[in-house]
N, CA, C and O atoms as CSV, one atom per row, in Angstrom:
chain,resi,resn,atom,element,x,y,z
A,1,MET,N,N,-8.760,-1.748,6.753
A,1,MET,CA,C,-8.708,-1.571,5.281
A,1,MET,C,C,-9.993,-1.245,4.797
A,1,MET,O,O,-10.094,-0.442,3.870
A,2,LYS,N,N,-11.087,-1.818,5.357
A,2,LYS,CA,C,-12.429,-1.567,4.950
A,2,LYS,C,C,-12.816,-0.040,5.149
A,2,LYS,O,O,-13.549,0.580,4.379
A,3,GLY,N,N,-12.194,0.501,6.343
A,3,GLY,CA,C,-12.506,1.953,6.670
A,3,GLY,C,C,-11.953,2.806,5.565
A,3,GLY,O,O,-12.617,3.694,5.031
A,4,ALA,N,N,-10.731,2.512,5.242
A,4,ALA,CA,C,-9.990,3.349,4.081
A,4,ALA,C,C,-10.831,3.138,2.816
A,4,ALA,O,O,-11.018,4.141,2.126
A,5,LEU,N,N,-11.339,2.035,2.434
A,5,LEU,CA,C,-12.157,1.905,1.273
A,5,LEU,C,C,-13.411,2.710,1.283
A,5,LEU,O,O,-13.823,3.258,0.261
A,6,VAL,N,N,-14.057,2.791,2.504
A,6,VAL,CA,C,-15.224,3.536,2.699
A,6,VAL,C,C,-14.949,5.081,2.506
A,6,VAL,O,O,-15.733,5.789,1.874
A,7,VAL,N,N,-13.882,5.525,3.041
A,7,VAL,CA,C,-13.432,6.923,2.989
A,7,VAL,C,C,-13.123,7.266,1.547
A,7,VAL,O,O,-13.489,8.333,1.055
A,8,LEU,N,N,-12.475,6.389,0.904
A,8,LEU,CA,C,-12.157,6.566,-0.577
A,8,LEU,C,C,-13.349,6.728,-1.370
A,8,LEU,O,O,-13.428,7.630,-2.204
A,9,VAL,N,N,-14.327,5.866,-1.149
A,9,VAL,CA,C,-15.570,5.814,-1.972
A,9,VAL,C,C,-16.381,7.154,-1.698
A,9,VAL,O,O,-16.950,7.762,-2.604
A,10,ILE,N,N,-16.384,7.560,-0.373
A,10,ILE,CA,C,-17.134,8.849,-0.125
A,10,ILE,C,C,-16.343,9.976,-0.744
A,10,ILE,O,O,-16.953,10.855,-1.353
A,11,LEU,N,N,-15.053,10.013,-0.632
A,11,LEU,CA,C,-14.230,11.096,-1.286
A,11,LEU,C,C,-14.478,11.110,-2.767
A,11,LEU,O,O,-14.710,12.178,-3.334
A,12,LEU,N,N,-14.441,10.040,-3.381
A,12,LEU,CA,C,-14.795,9.910,-4.887
A,12,LEU,C,C,-16.144,10.451,-5.185
A,12,LEU,O,O,-16.311,11.221,-6.131
A,13,ALA,N,N,-17.151,10.060,-4.379
A,13,ALA,CA,C,-18.571,10.564,-4.533
A,13,ALA,C,C,-18.482,12.068,-4.479
A,13,ALA,O,O,-18.977,12.676,-5.429
A,14,LEU,N,N,-17.926,12.751,-3.511
A,14,LEU,CA,C,-17.807,14.113,-3.353
A,14,LEU,C,C,-17.203,14.783,-4.525
A,14,LEU,O,O,-17.705,15.789,-5.027
A,15,VAL,N,N,-16.133,14.225,-4.955
A,15,VAL,CA,C,-15.476,14.838,-6.078
A,15,VAL,C,C,-16.295,14.838,-7.347
A,15,VAL,O,O,-16.362,15.850,-8.044
A,16,ALA,N,N,-16.928,13.697,-7.661
A,16,ALA,CA,C,-17.744,13.489,-8.666
A,16,ALA,C,C,-18.984,14.454,-8.605
A,16,ALA,O,O,-19.362,15.025,-9.628
A,17,THR,N,N,-19.591,14.623,-7.440
A,17,THR,CA,C,-20.710,15.551,-7.346
A,17,THR,C,C,-20.296,16.972,-7.609
A,17,THR,O,O,-21.014,17.724,-8.269
A,18,PHE,N,N,-19.108,17.357,-7.082
A,18,PHE,CA,C,-18.636,18.715,-7.380
A,18,PHE,C,C,-18.405,18.956,-8.803
A,18,PHE,O,O,-18.745,20.014,-9.331
A,19,ALA,N,N,-17.771,17.894,-9.510
A,19,ALA,CA,C,-17.576,18.128,-10.977
A,19,ALA,C,C,-18.768,18.091,-11.716
A,19,ALA,O,O,-18.821,18.844,-12.688
A,20,VAL,N,N,-19.772,17.356,-11.459
A,20,VAL,CA,C,-21.081,17.371,-12.156
A,20,VAL,C,C,-21.821,18.633,-11.888
A,20,VAL,O,O,-22.460,19.147,-12.805
A,21,GLN,N,N,-21.788,19.170,-10.717
A,21,GLN,CA,C,-22.482,20.403,-10.400
A,21,GLN,C,C,-21.787,21.664,-10.978
A,21,GLN,O,O,-22.437,22.697,-11.137
A,22,ASN,N,N,-20.547,21.592,-11.276
A,22,ASN,CA,C,-19.855,22.705,-11.874
A,22,ASN,C,C,-19.310,22.402,-13.213
A,22,ASN,O,O,-18.101,22.262,-13.392
A,23,PRO,N,N,-20.208,22.296,-14.182
A,23,PRO,CA,C,-19.830,22.058,-15.579
A,23,PRO,C,C,-19.170,23.464,-16.168
A,23,PRO,O,O,-19.375,24.555,-15.634
A,24,GLY,N,N,-18.426,23.292,-17.236
A,24,GLY,CA,C,-17.902,24.345,-17.818
A,24,GLY,C,C,-16.582,24.206,-18.336
A,24,GLY,O,O,-15.886,23.263,-17.961
A,25,THR,N,N,-16.164,25.035,-19.149
A,25,THR,CA,C,-14.732,24.987,-19.814
A,25,THR,C,C,-13.984,26.135,-19.203
A,25,THR,O,O,-14.459,27.264,-19.080
A,26,ILE,N,N,-12.681,25.738,-18.795
A,26,ILE,CA,C,-11.852,26.689,-18.138
A,26,ILE,C,C,-10.539,26.645,-18.897
A,26,ILE,O,O,-10.202,25.647,-19.533
A,27,PRO,N,N,-9.760,27.818,-18.811
A,27,PRO,CA,C,-8.538,27.830,-19.630
A,27,PRO,C,C,-7.425,27.163,-18.621
A,27,PRO,O,O,-7.396,27.436,-17.421
A,28,VAL,N,N,-6.632,26.371,-19.176
A,28,VAL,CA,C,-5.523,25.730,-18.336
A,28,VAL,C,C,-4.232,26.195,-18.969
A,28,VAL,O,O,-4.054,26.160,-20.187
A,29,ARG,N,N,-3.350,26.624,-18.114
A,29,ARG,CA,C,-1.999,26.938,-18.597
A,29,ARG,C,C,-1.043,26.164,-17.713
A,29,ARG,O,O,-1.138,26.168,-16.486
A,30,PHE,N,N,-0.117,25.502,-18.388
A,30,PHE,CA,C,0.934,24.681,-17.788
A,30,PHE,C,C,2.141,24.953,-18.570
A,30,PHE,O,O,2.217,24.577,-19.740
A,31,PHE,N,N,3.206,25.664,-17.917
A,31,PHE,CA,C,4.410,25.958,-18.636
A,31,PHE,C,C,3.966,26.687,-19.976
A,31,PHE,O,O,3.294,27.718,-19.962
A,32,HIS,N,N,4.384,26.083,-21.091
A,32,HIS,CA,C,4.131,26.785,-22.324
A,32,HIS,C,C,2.845,26.168,-23.018
A,32,HIS,O,O,2.497,26.504,-24.150
A,33,PHE,N,N,2.222,25.309,-22.305
A,33,PHE,CA,C,0.887,24.738,-22.933
A,33,PHE,C,C,-0.207,25.496,-22.501
A,33,PHE,O,O,-0.200,25.989,-21.373
A,34,TYR,N,N,-1.206,25.654,-23.317
A,34,TYR,CA,C,-2.383,26.459,-23.040
A,34,TYR,C,C,-3.430,25.838,-23.754
A,34,TYR,O,O,-3.233,25.508,-24.924
A,35,GLY,N,N,-4.622,25.616,-23.153
A,35,GLY,CA,C,-5.754,25.203,-23.858
A,35,GLY,C,C,-7.057,25.163,-22.978
A,35,GLY,O,O,-6.950,24.991,-21.764
A,36,PRO,N,N,-8.119,25.298,-23.492
A,36,PRO,CA,C,-9.378,25.216,-22.745
A,36,PRO,C,C,-9.723,23.671,-22.437
A,36,PRO,O,O,-9.474,22.782,-23.251
A,37,THR,N,N,-10.238,23.472,-21.359
A,37,THR,CA,C,-10.683,22.027,-21.094
A,37,THR,C,C,-11.795,22.128,-20.052
A,37,THR,O,O,-12.040,23.192,-19.484
A,38,HIS,N,N,-12.447,21.022,-19.819
A,38,HIS,CA,C,-13.534,20.935,-18.939
A,38,HIS,C,C,-13.083,20.886,-17.466
A,38,HIS,O,O,-12.067,20.251,-17.184
A,39,LEU,N,N,-13.707,21.451,-16.623
A,39,LEU,CA,C,-13.425,21.438,-15.130
A,39,LEU,C,C,-13.408,19.941,-14.723
A,39,LEU,O,O,-12.562,19.611,-13.891
A,40,LEU,N,N,-14.184,19.069,-15.180
A,40,LEU,CA,C,-14.212,17.714,-14.740
A,40,LEU,C,C,-12.877,17.060,-15.004
A,40,LEU,O,O,-12.381,16.249,-14.221
A,41,VAL,N,N,-12.258,17.480,-16.247
A,41,VAL,CA,C,-10.977,16.841,-16.458
A,41,VAL,C,C,-9.882,17.350,-15.400
A,41,VAL,O,O,-9.108,16.580,-14.830
A,42,VAL,N,N,-9.903,18.520,-15.234
A,42,VAL,CA,C,-8.985,19.161,-14.288
A,42,VAL,C,C,-9.052,18.518,-12.897
A,42,VAL,O,O,-8.043,18.140,-12.301
A,43,ILE,N,N,-10.401,18.409,-12.374
A,43,ILE,CA,C,-10.560,17.747,-11.105
A,43,ILE,C,C,-10.115,16.383,-11.128
A,43,ILE,O,O,-9.389,16.006,-10.208
A,44,ALA,N,N,-10.444,15.574,-12.055
A,44,ALA,CA,C,-10.007,14.145,-12.211
A,44,ALA,C,C,-8.444,14.031,-12.224
A,44,ALA,O,O,-7.878,13.223,-11.488
A,45,VAL,N,N,-7.850,14.743,-12.960
A,45,VAL,CA,C,-6.445,14.762,-13.136
A,45,VAL,C,C,-5.688,15.127,-11.713
A,45,VAL,O,O,-4.708,14.519,-11.283
A,46,ALA,N,N,-6.271,16.122,-11.140
A,46,ALA,CA,C,-5.743,16.558,-9.821
A,46,ALA,C,C,-5.922,15.557,-8.806
A,46,ALA,O,O,-4.996,15.279,-8.044
A,47,PHE,N,N,-7.051,14.992,-8.738
A,47,PHE,CA,C,-7.357,13.949,-7.737
A,47,PHE,C,C,-6.355,12.746,-8.056
A,47,PHE,O,O,-5.654,12.279,-7.158
A,48,ALA,N,N,-6.312,12.281,-9.310
A,48,ALA,CA,C,-5.512,11.273,-9.642
A,48,ALA,C,C,-3.954,11.417,-9.235
A,48,ALA,O,O,-3.268,10.510,-8.763
A,49,ALA,N,N,-3.567,12.624,-9.489
A,49,ALA,CA,C,-2.159,13.053,-9.135
A,49,ALA,C,C,-2.030,12.972,-7.607
A,49,ALA,O,O,-0.994,12.525,-7.115
A,50,GLY,N,N,-3.019,13.378,-6.866
A,50,GLY,CA,C,-2.901,13.324,-5.346
A,50,GLY,C,C,-2.921,11.903,-4.867
A,50,GLY,O,O,-2.196,11.588,-3.923
A,51,VAL,N,N,-3.724,10.992,-5.468
A,51,VAL,CA,C,-3.793,9.554,-5.036
A,51,VAL,C,C,-2.373,8.916,-5.421
A,51,VAL,O,O,-1.792,8.152,-4.651
A,52,LEU,N,N,-1.891,9.264,-6.594
A,52,LEU,CA,C,-0.599,8.715,-6.975
A,52,LEU,C,C,0.574,9.236,-6.180
A,52,LEU,O,O,1.559,8.512,-6.038
A,53,GLY,N,N,0.529,10.541,-5.609
A,53,GLY,CA,C,1.461,11.063,-4.824
A,53,GLY,C,C,1.486,10.468,-3.474
A,53,GLY,O,O,2.552,10.306,-2.881
A,54,GLY,N,N,0.220,10.101,-2.915
A,54,GLY,CA,C,0.157,9.498,-1.599
A,54,GLY,C,C,0.586,8.044,-1.659
A,54,GLY,O,O,1.116,7.535,-0.671
A,55,TRP,N,N,0.368,7.313,-2.834
A,55,TRP,CA,C,0.725,6.041,-3.015
A,55,TRP,C,C,2.217,5.916,-3.073
A,55,TRP,O,O,2.776,4.992,-2.482
A,56,LEU,N,N,2.890,6.817,-3.768
A,56,LEU,CA,C,4.358,6.848,-3.902
A,56,LEU,C,C,4.978,7.227,-2.550
A,56,LEU,O,O,6.095,6.798,-2.260
A,57,ALA,N,N,4.293,8.012,-1.719
A,57,ALA,CA,C,4.924,8.337,-0.455
A,57,ALA,C,C,4.858,7.181,0.527
A,57,ALA,O,O,5.680,7.181,1.444
A,58,VAL,N,N,4.007,6.235,0.442
A,58,VAL,CA,C,3.771,5.054,1.246
A,58,VAL,C,C,4.690,3.920,0.736
A,58,VAL,O,O,5.112,3.075,1.525
A,59,LEU,N,N,4.982,3.896,-0.492
A,59,LEU,CA,C,5.777,2.873,-1.049
A,59,LEU,C,C,7.057,2.397,-0.467
A,59,LEU,O,O,7.285,1.195,-0.325
A,60,PRO,N,N,7.931,3.374,-0.114
A,60,PRO,CA,C,9.231,2.900,0.420
A,60,PRO,C,C,9.066,2.155,1.836
A,60,PRO,O,O,9.776,1.198,2.147
A,61,GLY,N,N,8.040,2.696,2.683
A,61,GLY,CA,C,7.761,2.037,3.823
A,61,GLY,C,C,7.265,0.603,3.704
A,61,GLY,O,O,7.579,-0.283,4.499
A,62,TYR,N,N,6.465,0.441,2.654
A,62,TYR,CA,C,5.935,-0.889,2.398
A,62,TYR,C,C,7.014,-1.838,2.053
A,62,TYR,O,O,7.002,-2.967,2.544
A,63,PHE,N,N,7.955,-1.455,1.235
A,63,PHE,CA,C,9.079,-2.342,0.787
A,63,PHE,C,C,9.983,-2.579,2.057
A,63,PHE,O,O,10.512,-3.677,2.224
A,64,ARG,N,N,10.135,-1.675,2.840
A,64,ARG,CA,C,11.014,-1.829,3.967
A,64,ARG,C,C,10.479,-2.792,5.073
A,64,ARG,O,O,11.153,-3.577,5.739
A,65,ARG,N,N,9.078,-2.568,5.139
A,65,ARG,CA,C,8.439,-3.585,6.075
A,65,ARG,C,C,8.363,-5.030,5.504
A,65,ARG,O,O,8.441,-6.017,6.235
A,66,ARG,N,N,8.207,-5.096,4.161
A,66,ARG,CA,C,8.140,-6.374,3.574
A,66,ARG,C,C,9.632,-7.089,3.714
A,66,ARG,O,O,9.737,-8.279,4.014
A,67,SER,N,N,10.680,-6.301,3.485
A,67,SER,CA,C,11.925,-6.855,3.630
A,67,SER,C,C,12.239,-7.300,5.135
A,67,SER,O,O,12.844,-8.342,5.385
A,68,GLU,N,N,11.786,-6.441,6.087
A,68,GLU,CA,C,11.987,-6.817,7.472
A,68,GLU,C,C,11.118,-8.065,7.747
A,68,GLU,O,O,11.612,-8.906,8.499
A,69,ALA,N,N,10.026,-8.272,7.294
A,69,ALA,CA,C,9.255,-9.391,7.526
A,69,ALA,C,C,9.918,-10.613,6.923
A,69,ALA,O,O,9.966,-11.663,7.564
A,70,SER,N,N,10.435,-10.502,5.696
A,70,SER,CA,C,11.108,-11.631,5.123
A,70,SER,C,C,12.340,-11.958,5.865
A,70,SER,O,O,12.593,-13.156,5.996
A,71,ALA,N,N,13.160,-11.078,6.381
A,71,ALA,CA,C,14.224,-11.403,7.293
A,71,ALA,C,C,13.873,-12.014,8.537
A,71,ALA,O,O,14.619,-12.835,9.069
A,72,ALA,N,N,12.768,-11.658,9.038
A,72,ALA,CA,C,12.209,-12.165,10.303
A,72,ALA,C,C,11.779,-13.664,10.158
A,72,ALA,O,O,11.975,-14.508,11.033
A,73,ARG,N,N,11.211,-13.884,9.034
A,73,ARG,CA,C,10.674,-15.320,8.728
A,73,ARG,C,C,11.953,-16.180,8.600
A,73,ARG,O,O,12.016,-17.261,9.185
A,74,LYS,N,N,12.951,-15.724,7.860
A,74,LYS,CA,C,14.155,-16.475,7.722
A,74,LYS,C,C,14.911,-16.879,9.057
A,74,LYS,O,O,15.406,-17.984,9.274
A,75,ARG,N,N,14.912,-15.798,9.905
A,75,ARG,CA,C,15.542,-15.933,11.230
A,75,ARG,C,C,14.702,-16.901,12.099
A,75,ARG,O,O,15.262,-17.594,12.949
A,76,ILE,N,N,13.366,-16.958,11.894
A,76,ILE,CA,C,12.492,-17.884,12.712
A,76,ILE,C,C,12.755,-19.241,12.205
A,76,ILE,O,O,12.772,-20.162,13.022
A,77,ARG,N,N,12.975,-19.491,10.883
A,77,ARG,CA,C,13.245,-20.819,10.292
A,77,ARG,C,C,14.601,-21.288,10.944
A,77,ARG,O,O,14.695,-22.426,11.403
A,78,GLU,N,N,15.577,-20.457,10.975
A,78,GLU,CA,C,16.853,-20.655,11.479
A,78,GLU,C,C,16.749,-21.253,12.920
A,78,GLU,O,O,17.275,-22.321,13.232
A,79,LEU,N,N,15.989,-20.432,13.810
A,79,LEU,CA,C,15.866,-20.708,15.205
A,79,LEU,C,C,15.080,-22.031,15.428
A,79,LEU,O,O,15.325,-22.754,16.393
A,80,GLU,N,N,14.169,-22.312,14.545
A,80,GLU,CA,C,13.332,-23.515,14.646
A,80,GLU,C,C,14.317,-24.802,14.449
A,80,GLU,O,O,14.359,-25.776,15.202
A,81,LYS,N,N,15.078,-24.602,13.306
A,81,LYS,CA,C,16.055,-25.722,13.041
A,81,LYS,C,C,17.034,-25.941,14.254
A,81,LYS,O,O,17.314,-27.069,14.660
A,82,GLU,N,N,17.523,-24.812,14.791
A,82,GLU,CA,C,18.391,-24.959,15.885
A,82,GLU,C,C,17.792,-25.472,17.168
A,82,GLU,O,O,18.486,-26.119,17.952
A,83,LEU,N,N,16.534,-25.207,17.404
A,83,LEU,CA,C,15.836,-25.690,18.469
A,83,LEU,C,C,15.553,-27.193,18.214
A,83,LEU,O,O,15.669,-27.971,19.161
A,84,ALA,N,N,15.211,-27.620,17.067
A,84,ALA,CA,C,14.938,-29.081,16.745
A,84,ALA,C,C,16.271,-29.874,17.040
A,84,ALA,O,O,16.247,-30.923,17.683
A,85,SER,N,N,17.446,-29.321,16.538
A,85,SER,CA,C,18.626,-30.030,16.672
A,85,SER,C,C,19.001,-30.166,18.047
A,85,SER,O,O,19.497,-31.217,18.454
A,86,LEU,N,N,18.776,-29.053,18.887
A,86,LEU,CA,C,19.029,-29.175,20.332
A,86,LEU,C,C,18.134,-30.193,21.018
A,86,LEU,O,O,18.591,-30.916,21.903
A,87,GLY,N,N,16.926,-30.258,20.644
A,87,GLY,CA,C,16.012,-31.185,21.188
A,87,GLY,C,C,16.458,-32.610,20.850
A,87,GLY,O,O,16.286,-33.492,21.691
A,88,GLU,N,N,16.967,-32.863,19.781
A,88,GLU,CA,C,17.487,-34.178,19.487
A,88,GLU,C,C,18.620,-34.554,20.234
A,88,GLU,O,O,18.728,-35.713,20.633
A,89,LYS,N,N,19.539,-33.637,20.482
A,89,LYS,CA,C,20.803,-33.853,21.185
A,89,LYS,C,C,20.498,-34.085,22.716
A,89,LYS,O,O,21.175,-34.896,23.349
A,90,SER,N,N,19.631,-33.477,23.220
A,90,SER,CA,C,19.302,-33.499,24.645
A,90,SER,C,C,18.345,-34.569,25.058
A,90,SER,O,O,18.268,-34.903,26.241
A,91,ALA,N,N,17.567,-35.154,24.067
A,91,ALA,CA,C,16.576,-36.187,24.364
A,91,ALA,C,C,17.295,-37.342,25.000
A,91,ALA,O,O,18.318,-37.810,24.500
A,92,PRO,N,N,16.732,-37.818,26.151
A,92,PRO,CA,C,17.306,-39.052,26.875
A,92,PRO,C,C,17.195,-40.262,25.936
A,92,PRO,O,O,16.255,-40.373,25.149
A,93,PRO,N,N,18.123,-41.113,26.034
A,93,PRO,CA,C,18.012,-42.294,25.168
A,93,PRO,C,C,16.871,-43.222,25.723
A,93,PRO,O,O,16.639,-43.345,26.925
A,94,THR,N,N,16.253,-43.801,24.817
A,94,THR,CA,C,15.148,-44.735,25.261
A,94,THR,C,C,15.764,-46.127,25.690
A,94,THR,O,O,16.727,-46.593,25.082
A,95,PRO,N,N,15.173,-46.777,26.761
A,95,PRO,CA,C,15.689,-47.932,27.063
A,95,PRO,C,C,15.486,-49.015,26.005
A,95,PRO,O,O,14.590,-48.890,25.171
A,96,PRO,N,N,16.268,-50.039,26.019
A,96,PRO,CA,C,16.168,-51.010,24.960
A,96,PRO,C,C,14.881,-51.845,25.087
A,96,PRO,O,O,14.505,-52.399,24.054
A,97,GLY,N,N,14.222,-51.999,26.095
A,97,GLY,CA,C,13.045,-52.851,26.276
A,97,GLY,C,C,11.822,-52.035,25.920
A,97,GLY,O,O,10.752,-52.633,26.031
A,98,GLN,N,N,11.789,-50.888,25.547
A,98,GLN,CA,C,10.632,-50.087,25.284
A,98,GLN,C,C,10.339,-49.775,23.859
A,98,GLN,O,O,9.358,-49.091,23.566
């Protein structure tokens, strides 16, 4: 996790450096929208869209693993209860003098 954070910080620094070193206004066309905007805004929006897309791509696997882990914890509790009940049934009776 720390490695991913370091890579993200380095990537953010590179994007920020690129945006600062390339100031200027560029025309942006998207469907029927048109307008001049700063390159920094375009870079930031594109980067945010990429991060969001990556996060959304990972999300289904995260929920699947979380569900599987929950089912595994439930099964472990069931098996522990079964083991405890078997241990009680098979325990030899203690002699009355002890």
